[in-house]
MARTIMI-67193 format. One record per atom (N, C-alpha, C): x, y, z; residue number from 0; atom name. Coordinates in nm, 2 decimals. Example, Ala and Ser with C-alpha at 12.3 -4.5 7.8 and 13.67 -1.06 7.14 Angstrom:
2
(atom (1.32,-0.57,0.78),0,N)
(atom (1.23,-0.45,0.78),0,CA)
(atom (1.32,-0.33,0.78),0,C)
(atom (1.28,-0.22,0.71),1,N)
(atom (1.37,-0.11,0.71),1,CA)
(atom (1.29,0.00,0.79),1,C)
//
This chain:
188
(atom (13.22,1.50,2.95),0,N)
(atom (13.19,1.40,2.86),0,CA)
(atom (13.28,1.40,2.74),0,C)
(atom (13.34,1.52,2.70),1,N)
(atom (13.43,1.54,2.59),1,CA)
(atom (13.57,1.47,2.63),1,C)
(atom (13.62,1.48,2.76),2,N)
(atom (13.72,1.41,2.81),2,CA)
(atom (13.71,1.26,2.79),2,C)
(atom (13.59,1.21,2.83),3,N)
(atom (13.57,1.06,2.80),3,CA)
(atom (13.58,1.01,2.66),3,C)
(atom (13.54,1.10,2.57),4,N)
(atom (13.54,1.08,2.41),4,CA)
(atom (13.67,1.08,2.38),4,C)
(atom (13.74,1.18,2.43),5,N)
(atom (13.90,1.19,2.38),5,CA)
(atom (13.98,1.07,2.44),5,C)
(atom (13.94,1.02,2.57),6,N)
(atom (14.02,0.89,2.62),6,CA)
(atom (13.98,0.77,2.53),6,C)
(atom (13.86,0.76,2.48),7,N)
(atom (13.82,0.65,2.40),7,CA)
(atom (13.89,0.66,2.27),7,C)
(atom (13.91,0.79,2.22),8,N)
(atom (13.98,0.79,2.09),8,CA)
(atom (14.12,0.75,2.10),8,C)
(atom (14.19,0.80,2.22),9,N)
(atom (14.33,0.76,2.24),9,CA)
(atom (14.35,0.62,2.24),9,C)
(atom (14.24,0.56,2.33),10,N)
(atom (14.25,0.41,2.35),10,CA)
(atom (14.24,0.34,2.21),10,C)
(atom (14.16,0.40,2.11),11,N)
(atom (14.14,0.33,2.00),11,CA)
(atom (14.27,0.35,1.91),11,C)
(atom (14.33,0.46,1.92),12,N)
(atom (14.48,0.47,1.84),12,CA)
(atom (14.56,0.37,1.89),12,C)
(atom (14.57,0.34,2.01),13,N)
(atom (14.66,0.24,2.07),13,CA)
(atom (14.64,0.12,2.01),13,C)
(atom (14.53,0.06,1.98),14,N)
(atom (14.49,-0.05,1.92),14,CA)
(atom (14.52,-0.07,1.77),14,C)
(atom (14.54,0.04,1.69),15,N)
(atom (14.55,0.05,1.55),15,CA)
(atom (14.65,-0.06,1.50),15,C)
(atom (14.77,-0.07,1.58),16,N)
(atom (14.88,-0.15,1.52),16,CA)
(atom (14.88,-0.29,1.60),16,C)
(atom (14.77,-0.32,1.66),17,N)
(atom (14.76,-0.45,1.74),17,CA)
(atom (14.81,-0.56,1.64),17,C)
(atom (14.90,-0.65,1.68),18,N)
(atom (14.94,-0.74,1.61),18,CA)
(atom (14.95,-0.89,1.68),18,C)
(atom (14.91,-0.99,1.64),19,N)
(atom (14.93,-1.12,1.69),19,CA)
(atom (15.03,-1.19,1.60),19,C)
(atom (15.14,-1.25,1.67),20,N)
(atom (15.23,-1.31,1.58),20,CA)
(atom (15.18,-1.44,1.49),20,C)
(atom (15.20,-1.44,1.36),21,N)
(atom (15.16,-1.54,1.28),21,CA)
(atom (15.26,-1.68,1.33),21,C)
(atom (15.21,-1.79,1.28),22,N)
(atom (15.29,-1.91,1.31),22,CA)
(atom (15.44,-1.89,1.29),22,C)
(atom (15.47,-1.83,1.17),23,N)
(atom (15.62,-1.81,1.16),23,CA)
(atom (15.67,-1.72,1.22),23,C)
(atom (15.62,-1.64,1.28),24,N)
(atom (15.66,-1.52,1.37),24,CA)
(atom (15.70,-1.58,1.52),24,C)
(atom (15.64,-1.69,1.55),25,N)
(atom (15.67,-1.75,1.69),25,CA)
(atom (15.80,-1.80,1.69),25,C)
(atom (15.86,-1.80,1.81),26,N)
(atom (15.99,-1.85,1.84),26,CA)
(atom (16.01,-1.99,1.81),26,C)
(atom (16.11,-2.02,1.73),27,N)
(atom (16.14,-2.17,1.71),27,CA)
(atom (16.23,-2.23,1.82),27,C)
(atom (16.25,-2.17,1.93),28,N)
(atom (16.32,-2.22,2.04),28,CA)
(atom (16.22,-2.30,2.14),28,C)
(atom (16.28,-2.40,2.19),29,N)
(atom (16.19,-2.44,2.31),29,CA)
(atom (16.22,-2.36,2.44),29,C)
(atom (16.11,-2.33,2.49),30,N)
(atom (16.10,-2.23,2.61),30,CA)
(atom (16.06,-2.30,2.74),30,C)
(atom (16.09,-2.25,2.87),31,N)
(atom (16.06,-2.29,2.98),31,CA)
(atom (15.92,-2.22,3.02),31,C)
(atom (15.86,-2.27,3.11),32,N)
(atom (15.73,-2.22,3.16),32,CA)
(atom (15.72,-2.07,3.17),32,C)
(atom (15.82,-2.01,3.25),33,N)
(atom (15.83,-1.86,3.28),33,CA)
(atom (15.84,-1.79,3.15),33,C)
(atom (15.92,-1.84,3.06),34,N)
(atom (15.95,-1.78,2.93),34,CA)
(atom (15.80,-1.76,2.85),34,C)
(atom (15.74,-1.89,2.84),35,N)
(atom (15.61,-1.88,2.78),35,CA)
(atom (15.51,-1.78,2.83),35,C)
(atom (15.49,-1.77,2.97),36,N)
(atom (15.41,-1.70,3.03),36,CA)
(atom (15.45,-1.55,2.99),36,C)
(atom (15.56,-1.52,3.00),37,N)
(atom (15.62,-1.39,2.97),37,CA)
(atom (15.58,-1.34,2.81),37,C)
(atom (15.59,-1.43,2.73),38,N)
(atom (15.57,-1.43,2.59),38,CA)
(atom (15.41,-1.40,2.56),38,C)
(atom (15.35,-1.48,2.61),39,N)
(atom (15.20,-1.47,2.60),39,CA)
(atom (15.15,-1.34,2.67),39,C)
(atom (15.20,-1.31,2.78),40,N)
(atom (15.17,-1.18,2.84),40,CA)
(atom (15.20,-1.05,2.74),40,C)
(atom (15.33,-1.07,2.69),41,N)
(atom (15.36,-0.95,2.61),41,CA)
(atom (15.28,-0.95,2.48),41,C)
(atom (15.23,-1.05,2.42),42,N)
(atom (15.15,-1.05,2.31),42,CA)
(atom (15.00,-1.00,2.34),42,C)
(atom (14.95,-1.01,2.46),43,N)
(atom (14.81,-1.01,2.48),43,CA)
(atom (14.79,-0.89,2.57),43,C)
(atom (14.88,-0.85,2.65),44,N)
(atom (14.85,-0.74,2.74),44,CA)
(atom (14.81,-0.60,2.67),44,C)
(atom (14.83,-0.58,2.55),45,N)
(atom (14.76,-0.46,2.49),45,CA)
(atom (14.61,-0.48,2.48),45,C)
(atom (14.55,-0.61,2.48),46,N)
(atom (14.42,-0.62,2.47),46,CA)
(atom (14.36,-0.68,2.60),46,C)
(atom (14.42,-0.74,2.67),47,N)
(atom (14.36,-0.80,2.81),47,CA)
(atom (14.44,-0.71,2.91),47,C)
(atom (14.36,-0.63,2.98),48,N)
(atom (14.42,-0.55,3.08),48,CA)
(atom (14.35,-0.55,3.21),48,C)
(atom (14.36,-0.47,3.29),49,N)
(atom (14.30,-0.47,3.43),49,CA)
(atom (14.33,-0.58,3.54),49,C)
(atom (14.23,-0.62,3.60),50,N)
(atom (14.26,-0.72,3.71),50,CA)
(atom (14.29,-0.86,3.66),50,C)
(atom (14.29,-0.87,3.53),51,N)
(atom (14.32,-1.02,3.46),51,CA)
(atom (14.47,-1.05,3.45),51,C)
(atom (14.56,-0.99,3.53),52,N)
(atom (14.69,-1.02,3.52),52,CA)
(atom (14.72,-1.11,3.66),52,C)
(atom (14.82,-1.20,3.65),53,N)
(atom (14.88,-1.25,3.52),53,CA)
(atom (14.78,-1.32,3.44),53,C)
(atom (14.81,-1.30,3.30),54,N)
(atom (14.71,-1.36,3.20),54,CA)
(atom (14.72,-1.52,3.20),54,C)
(atom (14.83,-1.56,3.23),55,N)
(atom (14.86,-1.70,3.24),55,CA)
(atom (14.95,-1.74,3.35),55,C)
(atom (14.89,-1.84,3.42),56,N)
(atom (14.98,-1.91,3.54),56,CA)
(atom (15.03,-2.05,3.51),56,C)
(atom (15.12,-2.09,3.57),57,N)
(atom (15.16,-2.23,3.56),57,CA)
(atom (15.05,-2.32,3.59),57,C)
(atom (14.98,-2.30,3.69),58,N)
(atom (14.86,-2.38,3.71),58,CA)
(atom (14.76,-2.40,3.58),58,C)
(atom (14.75,-2.28,3.53),59,N)
(atom (14.65,-2.29,3.41),59,CA)
(atom (14.70,-2.36,3.29),59,C)
(atom (14.83,-2.36,3.27),60,N)
(atom (14.90,-2.43,3.15),60,CA)
(atom (14.90,-2.58,3.20),60,C)
(atom (14.92,-2.62,3.31),61,N)
(atom (14.91,-2.76,3.35),61,CA)
(atom (14.78,-2.81,3.34),61,C)
(atom (14.69,-2.73,3.39),62,N)
(atom (14.53,-2.77,3.35),62,CA)
(atom (14.50,-2.79,3.20),62,C)
(atom (14.55,-2.70,3.14),63,N)
(atom (14.53,-2.72,2.98),63,CA)
(atom (14.59,-2.85,2.92),63,C)
(atom (14.70,-2.89,3.00),64,N)
(atom (14.77,-3.00,2.93),64,CA)
(atom (14.68,-3.13,3.00),64,C)
(atom (14.64,-3.13,3.11),65,N)
(atom (14.55,-3.22,3.18),65,CA)
(atom (14.41,-3.24,3.10),65,C)
(atom (14.36,-3.13,3.05),66,N)
(atom (14.23,-3.13,2.99),66,CA)
(atom (14.26,-3.15,2.84),66,C)
(atom (14.35,-3.17,2.79),67,N)
(atom (14.39,-3.21,2.66),67,CA)
(atom (14.38,-3.10,2.56),67,C)
(atom (14.39,-2.97,2.60),68,N)
(atom (14.39,-2.86,2.52),68,CA)
(atom (14.52,-2.83,2.45),68,C)
(atom (14.62,-2.87,2.52),69,N)
(atom (14.75,-2.84,2.45),69,CA)
(atom (14.84,-2.98,2.47),69,C)
(atom (14.93,-3.01,2.41),70,N)
(atom (15.03,-3.14,2.44),70,CA)
(atom (15.10,-3.11,2.55),70,C)
(atom (15.14,-3.21,2.60),71,N)
(atom (15.24,-3.20,2.72),71,CA)
(atom (15.37,-3.16,2.68),71,C)
(atom (15.44,-3.08,2.77),72,N)
(atom (15.56,-3.02,2.73),72,CA)
(atom (15.68,-3.15,2.73),72,C)
(atom (15.77,-3.12,2.65),73,N)
(atom (15.87,-3.21,2.64),73,CA)
(atom (16.00,-3.17,2.72),73,C)
(atom (16.02,-3.25,2.83),74,N)
(atom (16.12,-3.23,2.92),74,CA)
(atom (16.12,-3.07,2.97),74,C)
(atom (16.00,-3.05,3.01),75,N)
(atom (15.96,-2.92,3.08),75,CA)
(atom (15.98,-2.81,2.98),75,C)
(atom (15.99,-2.84,2.85),76,N)
(atom (16.01,-2.73,2.75),76,CA)
(atom (15.88,-2.72,2.66),76,C)
(atom (15.86,-2.61,2.61),77,N)
(atom (15.74,-2.57,2.53),77,CA)
(atom (15.78,-2.53,2.39),77,C)
(atom (15.70,-2.55,2.29),78,N)
(atom (15.77,-2.52,2.16),78,CA)
(atom (15.64,-2.42,2.10),78,C)
(atom (15.67,-2.41,1.97),79,N)
(atom (15.58,-2.30,1.88),79,CA)
(atom (15.44,-2.34,1.90),79,C)
(atom (15.42,-2.48,1.90),80,N)
(atom (15.27,-2.52,1.89),80,CA)
(atom (15.20,-2.47,2.04),80,C)
(atom (15.29,-2.50,2.14),81,N)
(atom (15.23,-2.47,2.25),81,CA)
(atom (15.20,-2.32,2.28),81,C)
(atom (15.28,-2.23,2.24),82,N)
(atom (15.27,-2.09,2.24),82,CA)
(atom (15.14,-2.05,2.17),82,C)
(atom (15.15,-2.10,2.05),83,N)
(atom (15.01,-2.08,1.96),83,CA)
(atom (14.90,-2.10,2.03),83,C)
(atom (14.88,-2.24,2.08),84,N)
(atom (14.76,-2.28,2.16),84,CA)
(atom (14.74,-2.17,2.28),84,C)
(atom (14.84,-2.14,2.35),85,N)
(atom (14.82,-2.06,2.46),85,CA)
(atom (14.78,-1.93,2.44),85,C)
(atom (14.82,-1.88,2.33),86,N)
(atom (14.77,-1.73,2.28),86,CA)
(atom (14.62,-1.76,2.25),86,C)
(atom (14.60,-1.83,2.18),87,N)
(atom (14.44,-1.86,2.14),87,CA)
(atom (14.34,-1.89,2.27),87,C)
(atom (14.40,-1.98,2.35),88,N)
(atom (14.32,-2.01,2.47),88,CA)
(atom (14.30,-1.89,2.56),88,C)
(atom (14.41,-1.84,2.57),89,N)
(atom (14.40,-1.71,2.67),89,CA)
(atom (14.30,-1.61,2.61),89,C)
(atom (14.31,-1.57,2.50),90,N)
(atom (14.22,-1.48,2.44),90,CA)
(atom (14.07,-1.53,2.44),90,C)
(atom (14.06,-1.65,2.39),91,N)
(atom (13.91,-1.71,2.37),91,CA)
(atom (13.86,-1.72,2.51),91,C)
(atom (13.92,-1.75,2.60),92,N)
(atom (13.86,-1.79,2.73),92,CA)
(atom (13.80,-1.66,2.80),92,C)
(atom (13.82,-1.55,2.75),93,N)
(atom (13.76,-1.43,2.77),93,CA)
(atom (13.60,-1.41,2.74),93,C)
(atom (13.58,-1.50,2.64),94,N)
(atom (13.43,-1.51,2.59),94,CA)
(atom (13.38,-1.65,2.57),94,C)
(atom (13.46,-1.74,2.57),95,N)
(atom (13.42,-1.89,2.57),95,CA)
(atom (13.45,-1.98,2.69),95,C)
(atom (13.38,-2.08,2.71),96,N)
(atom (13.41,-2.17,2.81),96,CA)
(atom (13.54,-2.26,2.76),96,C)
(atom (13.60,-2.33,2.86),97,N)
(atom (13.72,-2.40,2.83),97,CA)
(atom (13.66,-2.53,2.71),97,C)
(atom (13.56,-2.60,2.76),98,N)
(atom (13.50,-2.71,2.68),98,CA)
(atom (13.47,-2.64,2.53),98,C)
(atom (13.42,-2.53,2.51),99,N)
(atom (13.41,-2.49,2.38),99,CA)
(atom (13.52,-2.45,2.31),99,C)
(atom (13.61,-2.40,2.38),100,N)
(atom (13.75,-2.36,2.31),100,CA)
(atom (13.80,-2.50,2.28),100,C)
(atom (13.81,-2.60,2.35),101,N)
(atom (13.87,-2.73,2.31),101,CA)
(atom (13.79,-2.79,2.19),101,C)
(atom (13.67,-2.79,2.19),102,N)
(atom (13.59,-2.84,2.06),102,CA)
(atom (13.63,-2.75,1.93),102,C)
(atom (13.63,-2.61,1.96),103,N)
(atom (13.67,-2.53,1.84),103,CA)
(atom (13.81,-2.56,1.80),103,C)
(atom (13.91,-2.56,1.89),104,N)
(atom (14.04,-2.60,1.85),104,CA)
(atom (14.05,-2.75,1.77),104,C)
(atom (13.98,-2.84,1.83),105,N)
(atom (13.98,-2.97,1.77),105,CA)
(atom (13.93,-2.97,1.62),105,C)
(atom (13.81,-2.90,1.61),106,N)
(atom (13.75,-2.89,1.48),106,CA)
(atom (13.83,-2.81,1.38),106,C)
(atom (13.89,-2.69,1.42),107,N)
(atom (13.96,-2.61,1.33),107,CA)
(atom (14.09,-2.68,1.29),107,C)
(atom (14.16,-2.74,1.41),108,N)
(atom (14.28,-2.84,1.38),108,CA)
(atom (14.26,-2.94,1.27),108,C)
(atom (14.14,-3.01,1.29),109,N)
(atom (14.12,-3.12,1.20),109,CA)
(atom (14.08,-3.08,1.06),109,C)
(atom (14.01,-2.95,1.04),110,N)
(atom (13.95,-2.90,0.91),110,CA)
(atom (14.08,-2.84,0.83),110,C)
(atom (14.16,-2.75,0.90),111,N)
(atom (14.25,-2.70,0.81),111,CA)
(atom (14.41,-2.72,0.86),111,C)
(atom (14.42,-2.78,0.97),112,N)
(atom (14.55,-2.80,1.04),112,CA)
(atom (14.59,-2.68,1.15),112,C)
(atom (14.65,-2.73,1.23),113,N)
(atom (14.69,-2.63,1.36),113,CA)
(atom (14.75,-2.51,1.32),113,C)
(atom (14.85,-2.51,1.22),114,N)
(atom (14.92,-2.41,1.17),114,CA)
(atom (14.82,-2.31,1.11),114,C)
(atom (14.75,-2.35,1.01),115,N)
(atom (14.65,-2.26,0.94),115,CA)
(atom (14.54,-2.21,1.02),115,C)
(atom (14.49,-2.30,1.12),116,N)
(atom (14.39,-2.25,1.22),116,CA)
(atom (14.44,-2.15,1.31),116,C)
(atom (14.56,-2.15,1.36),117,N)
(atom (14.61,-2.06,1.44),117,CA)
(atom (14.64,-1.93,1.35),117,C)
(atom (14.69,-1.93,1.23),118,N)
(atom (14.70,-1.80,1.15),118,CA)
(atom (14.57,-1.75,1.12),118,C)
(atom (14.45,-1.83,1.10),119,N)
(atom (14.32,-1.79,1.08),119,CA)
(atom (14.26,-1.70,1.21),119,C)
(atom (14.30,-1.77,1.31),120,N)
(atom (14.26,-1.71,1.45),120,CA)
(atom (14.32,-1.55,1.45),120,C)
(atom (14.46,-1.56,1.43),121,N)
(atom (14.52,-1.42,1.46),121,CA)
(atom (14.47,-1.32,1.35),121,C)
(atom (14.45,-1.36,1.21),122,N)
(atom (14.40,-1.29,1.11),122,CA)
(atom (14.27,-1.23,1.17),122,C)
(atom (14.16,-1.32,1.19),123,N)
(atom (14.04,-1.27,1.23),123,CA)
(atom (14.03,-1.19,1.37),123,C)
(atom (14.12,-1.21,1.46),124,N)
(atom (14.13,-1.12,1.58),124,CA)
(atom (14.18,-1.00,1.56),124,C)
(atom (14.29,-0.99,1.46),125,N)
(atom (14.33,-0.85,1.42),125,CA)
(atom (14.23,-0.76,1.36),125,C)
(atom (14.16,-0.82,1.27),126,N)
(atom (14.05,-0.76,1.19),126,CA)
(atom (13.94,-0.70,1.28),126,C)
(atom (13.91,-0.79,1.38),127,N)
(atom (13.79,-0.75,1.49),127,CA)
(atom (13.85,-0.65,1.58),127,C)
(atom (13.98,-0.65,1.62),128,N)
(atom (14.04,-0.55,1.70),128,CA)
(atom (14.05,-0.42,1.63),128,C)
(atom (14.10,-0.43,1.50),129,N)
(atom (14.09,-0.31,1.42),129,CA)
(atom (13.97,-0.23,1.40),129,C)
(atom (13.85,-0.32,1.37),130,N)
(atom (13.71,-0.26,1.38),130,CA)
(atom (13.69,-0.19,1.52),130,C)
(atom (13.72,-0.26,1.62),131,N)
(atom (13.69,-0.18,1.75),131,CA)
(atom (13.76,-0.05,1.76),131,C)
(atom (13.89,-0.06,1.71),132,N)
(atom (13.98,0.06,1.72),132,CA)
(atom (13.90,0.17,1.63),132,C)
(atom (13.87,0.15,1.53),133,N)
(atom (13.79,0.23,1.44),133,CA)
(atom (13.67,0.28,1.50),133,C)
(atom (13.58,0.21,1.57),134,N)
(atom (13.46,0.24,1.65),134,CA)
(atom (13.49,0.34,1.75),134,C)
(atom (13.60,0.30,1.83),135,N)
(atom (13.64,0.39,1.94),135,CA)
(atom (13.69,0.52,1.89),135,C)
(atom (13.74,0.53,1.78),136,N)
(atom (13.78,0.66,1.73),136,CA)
(atom (13.68,0.75,1.67),136,C)
(atom (13.57,0.68,1.65),137,N)
(atom (13.45,0.74,1.57),137,CA)
(atom (13.45,0.75,1.44),137,C)
(atom (13.54,0.65,1.38),138,N)
(atom (13.57,0.64,1.23),138,CA)
(atom (13.47,0.55,1.17),138,C)
(atom (13.45,0.56,1.05),139,N)
(atom (13.38,0.46,0.96),139,CA)
(atom (13.47,0.33,0.96),139,C)
(atom (13.40,0.22,0.96),140,N)
(atom (13.47,0.08,0.95),140,CA)
(atom (13.42,0.01,0.84),140,C)
(atom (13.50,-0.09,0.78),141,N)
(atom (13.44,-0.18,0.68),141,CA)
(atom (13.39,-0.29,0.76),141,C)
(atom (13.27,-0.30,0.75),142,N)
(atom (13.20,-0.42,0.84),142,CA)
(atom (13.25,-0.56,0.79),142,C)
(atom (13.29,-0.63,0.89),143,N)
(atom (13.35,-0.77,0.87),143,CA)
(atom (13.23,-0.86,0.83),143,C)
(atom (13.11,-0.82,0.88),144,N)
(atom (13.00,-0.92,0.84),144,CA)
(atom (12.95,-0.89,0.70),144,C)
(atom (13.01,-0.82,0.62),145,N)
(atom (12.97,-0.79,0.50),145,CA)
(atom (13.03,-0.89,0.41),145,C)
(atom (13.13,-0.96,0.45),146,N)
(atom (13.21,-1.05,0.39),146,CA)
(atom (13.14,-1.19,0.40),146,C)
(atom (13.14,-1.28,0.29),147,N)
(atom (13.08,-1.40,0.30),147,CA)
(atom (13.19,-1.50,0.39),147,C)
(atom (13.13,-1.56,0.48),148,N)
(atom (13.21,-1.64,0.59),148,CA)
(atom (13.19,-1.80,0.55),148,C)
(atom (13.29,-1.86,0.51),149,N)
(atom (13.26,-2.00,0.51),149,CA)
(atom (13.22,-2.06,0.64),149,C)
(atom (13.13,-2.17,0.63),150,N)
(atom (13.06,-2.22,0.75),150,CA)
(atom (13.16,-2.28,0.86),150,C)
(atom (13.28,-2.32,0.81),151,N)
(atom (13.38,-2.38,0.89),151,CA)
(atom (13.45,-2.27,0.97),151,C)
(atom (13.44,-2.13,0.93),152,N)
(atom (13.51,-2.03,0.99),152,CA)
(atom (13.42,-1.93,1.07),152,C)
(atom (13.30,-1.97,1.08),153,N)
(atom (13.19,-1.90,1.15),153,CA)
(atom (13.22,-1.88,1.30),153,C)
(atom (13.26,-1.98,1.37),154,N)
(atom (13.28,-1.99,1.50),154,CA)
(atom (13.41,-1.91,1.53),154,C)
(atom (13.52,-1.92,1.45),155,N)
(atom (13.63,-1.83,1.47),155,CA)
(atom (13.61,-1.68,1.46),155,C)
(atom (13.53,-1.65,1.36),156,N)
(atom (13.49,-1.51,1.33),156,CA)
(atom (13.41,-1.45,1.43),156,C)
(atom (13.32,-1.53,1.47),157,N)
(atom (13.21,-1.48,1.60),157,CA)
(atom (13.28,-1.47,1.72),157,C)
(atom (13.39,-1.56,1.76),158,N)
(atom (13.45,-1.57,1.87),158,CA)
(atom (13.53,-1.44,1.88),158,C)
(atom (13.62,-1.41,1.76),159,N)
(atom (13.72,-1.31,1.77),159,CA)
(atom (13.64,-1.18,1.77),159,C)
(atom (13.51,-1.16,1.70),160,N)
(atom (13.44,-1.04,1.71),160,CA)
(atom (13.38,-1.02,1.85),160,C)
(atom (13.34,-1.14,1.92),161,N)
(atom (13.28,-1.12,2.06),161,CA)
(atom (13.40,-1.07,2.15),161,C)
(atom (13.52,-1.12,2.14),162,N)
(atom (13.63,-1.06,2.23),162,CA)
(atom (13.65,-0.92,2.20),162,C)
(atom (13.65,-0.88,2.07),163,N)
(atom (13.67,-0.74,2.04),163,CA)
(atom (13.58,-0.64,2.10),163,C)
(atom (13.45,-0.69,2.09),164,N)
(atom (13.33,-0.62,2.13),164,CA)
(atom (13.33,-0.61,2.28),164,C)
(atom (13.36,-0.72,2.35),165,N)
(atom (13.37,-0.73,2.47),165,CA)
(atom (13.47,-0.61,2.53),165,C)
(atom (13.58,-0.63,2.46),166,N)
(atom (13.70,-0.53,2.50),166,CA)
(atom (13.64,-0.38,2.50),166,C)
(atom (13.58,-0.34,2.38),167,N)
(atom (13.52,-0.22,2.36),167,CA)
(atom (13.42,-0.18,2.47),167,C)
(atom (13.33,-0.28,2.50),168,N)
(atom (13.23,-0.25,2.60),168,CA)
(atom (13.29,-0.22,2.73),168,C)
(atom (13.38,-0.33,2.78),169,N)
(atom (13.46,-0.30,2.91),169,CA)
(atom (13.54,-0.16,2.91),169,C)
(atom (13.60,-0.11,2.82),170,N)
(atom (13.67,0.01,2.81),170,CA)
(atom (13.57,0.14,2.83),170,C)
(atom (13.46,0.12,2.73),171,N)
(atom (13.34,0.22,2.76),171,CA)
(atom (13.30,0.22,2.90),171,C)
(atom (13.27,0.12,2.93),172,N)
(atom (13.19,0.12,3.07),172,CA)
(atom (13.30,0.18,3.19),172,C)
(atom (13.44,0.14,3.17),173,N)
(atom (13.52,0.20,3.26),173,CA)
(atom (13.54,0.36,3.25),173,C)
(atom (13.53,0.40,3.13),174,N)
(atom (13.53,0.55,3.13),174,CA)
(atom (13.40,0.62,3.17),174,C)
(atom (13.30,0.54,3.15),175,N)
(atom (13.18,0.59,3.20),175,CA)
(atom (13.17,0.61,3.34),175,C)
(atom (13.22,0.51,3.41),176,N)
(atom (13.23,0.49,3.57),176,CA)
(atom (13.31,0.60,3.60),176,C)
(atom (13.44,0.64,3.55),177,N)
(atom (13.51,0.73,3.60),177,CA)
(atom (13.44,0.88,3.58),177,C)
(atom (13.36,0.88,3.47),178,N)
(atom (13.29,1.01,3.44),178,CA)
(atom (13.18,1.02,3.56),178,C)
(atom (13.12,0.93,3.59),179,N)
(atom (13.01,0.93,3.69),179,CA)
(atom (13.05,0.97,3.82),179,C)
(atom (13.18,0.89,3.86),180,N)
(atom (13.24,0.91,4.00),180,CA)
(atom (13.29,1.06,4.00),180,C)
(atom (13.34,1.11,3.88),181,N)
(atom (13.39,1.26,3.90),181,CA)
(atom (13.27,1.36,3.90),181,C)
(atom (13.16,1.32,3.86),182,N)
(atom (13.04,1.40,3.86),182,CA)
(atom (12.98,1.40,3.99),182,C)
(atom (12.98,1.27,4.06),183,N)
(atom (12.94,1.27,4.20),183,CA)
(atom (13.04,1.36,4.30),183,C)
(atom (13.16,1.35,4.27),184,N)
(atom (13.24,1.44,4.36),184,CA)
(atom (13.23,1.59,4.33),184,C)
(atom (13.20,1.62,4.21),185,N)
(atom (13.17,1.76,4.18),185,CA)
(atom (13.04,1.82,4.25),185,C)
(atom (12.94,1.72,4.27),186,N)
(atom (12.81,1.75,4.33),186,CA)
(atom (12.82,1.77,4.47),186,C)
(atom (12.93,1.72,4.53),187,N)
(atom (12.94,1.73,4.70),187,CA)
(atom (13.01,1.86,4.72),187,C)
//
């Protein structure tokens, strides 16, 4: 059991410095599909692991364009806006349906603009991951929900918290399963 606890602590420490690039940190260059997929994978692989790879496929991106979640590429090239949308969609689809994500993106984009909506998403997701990191390490954390949340940001905060808590749940269950399997082997 102590080994399981130590593994959870180590995992929590790995998440301490998790960072999503803010709008101004995203590349200003136009990128091809493979470059976009690699970039999204690099940004999100610290928090989306396991059998969920690749995180983003060409067919997913094409479907997101068809569904109106992201604008169509220009001459098969993707820009900063596309990358921002794909980071948010890839993360949020772990806890929400595609229609829910579309509605949320449309609402936030209309309310505060795409750039600010993306930065808000990154900020909230980083706070939620930091909270999970602290929980995993057995530390005290400053509760996110103690802060007043404007009504137009409730969905973003709830979605990012849901993703982070799902991440912690999956990691804990994975460690518990390993522990139980080891116990079974020792009984034989």
